[in-house]
C-alpha positions, 0 to 999 in steps of 0.5 A: 813618586820621587821617593818610593820605599818598599819592604825596607829592612835593616838587620844588625846581627839579631836586631831588626833596626828597620822592619819592613817599612814602606811609604811613598813621597811625591814632588811638592810634599813635605813628609814629617818622619818621626819616631823615638830615639832608636826607632830607626829614623836615621838608619832609614834616611841613610838607606834612602841616601845610599849611605848604607845598603838595606838588608831587604827591600827596595828604594827608588829615588826619582825612578832610580833604584838605589841598589843599581845606581847609588851614585846617580841617587846621590846626585838627586838628593840633598842630605843634612845628617843629624850630626852635621859634618863640617870642615871647621877650619874652612871658611864658609864661602870656601867650604861651599865653593868646595862642595860646589866643586864636588858636584862639578857645578858651573859658575860656582861663584854665582851659585855660592853667592845665591845659596849664602843669601838664601840660608842667611849666611851673608854676614858669616860667609867670611868666618871660619866654620869653627867660629860659628854658633851651632845655629849658623853651622846648621845653616851651612849644612843646609846650604851644602844640602841645597847647593846642587839644586837636588830634587829630593831633600832629606833633613835629619834634625834641621832646626837643631840649635836654632834660636826662635828667629832663626827657626822662622827663617829656616821654616820658611826656607824649607816650606818654600823648597817643599813647594817644588821638591820632595822633602823628608824631614826628621825632627823631635820638635812636634810644633815644627812638624805641625807647621811645615809638614803635609804628611806624617810617617811614624815608626816605632821599634823599626816598624811603621805605625802611622802614615797619614796626612797631617789633618787626619793624624788625630783621628788615630786617637779620636776615641779620647778627649783632652782638656787643657786647664790652668790653675792659680797656685799648686794643684795635686796631679794625683788628685786630678788623676782620681777623676772618673774617666781620666786616663792620664794627666801631664804637667805642662809649664806655668800651672797648665795640665793636659788631662786625657780622658779614657773616651770622648767624654767631656771632663770639664764639668768634673774638673770644675767641681773638683776645683771648687771642692779643693778651693783651686782657682781655675785661670783657663780651661779648654777642650782641645783637638789632639796634636801631632805630639799627642798621637806620637806619644800614643803610638810610641809609648812602648819604644825600647830599641836603639838606632 
């Protein structure tokens, strides 16, 4: 395995920020690493990269123990932190040449030119980083993480600040990289997880609560059914919640509702009769499979701690 985490624990005073977490990620896998704010995601990533030491447990990256040889680990890893640290007064090309020098890479000019093209910075390469939009700064951060061709790529909120067109480009880049490397990806955008990841690990209050292939994740709440229904005009959420067998009603955009059942029962007929009774016009209605977002909400409802 490219990354192997066993019994990982980090304690600050009396708080267990990460509590006995174990998982493995192999080459050619993209792992979605999820959790609410303060669940311990960034702390775990910092321990994997040897940025901070664990209180307990072991981490191996490409067969190397992080406690024994942290410098060798850093050569194997490309890391994009959540708060992307950049030298704002440096030009893009100048900064990437600087990073290439830190890694002691040969033929820096060719390597920098290649990575600039890969992440879509060709038109921005001669600008100061401080002049770039947040989305282009993220691209610079990705470029520095990839420039030394690492075996493991750890990305903390890599698509933050990207516009829809940039999202497509960076998603394609990450998926391409993930075919030959190990990628651990943390994000709050569940659609990105569904589109890019092979597996999902979810932590809550510092503890691992799910570790499943993406296609099997929904089985964790398979005992429930979910109905998506769209109405014309204003509809009462409280009235929908009074339908027998309804556990929860979430309001979405454009008059859409997610209606969660307490079991596998199909609520569509009851919703139809309620709409007729209240003179509501139904524009659409469907029974859906559970998404990554549904599972995430179910498993992290009681999250309260801080990162």
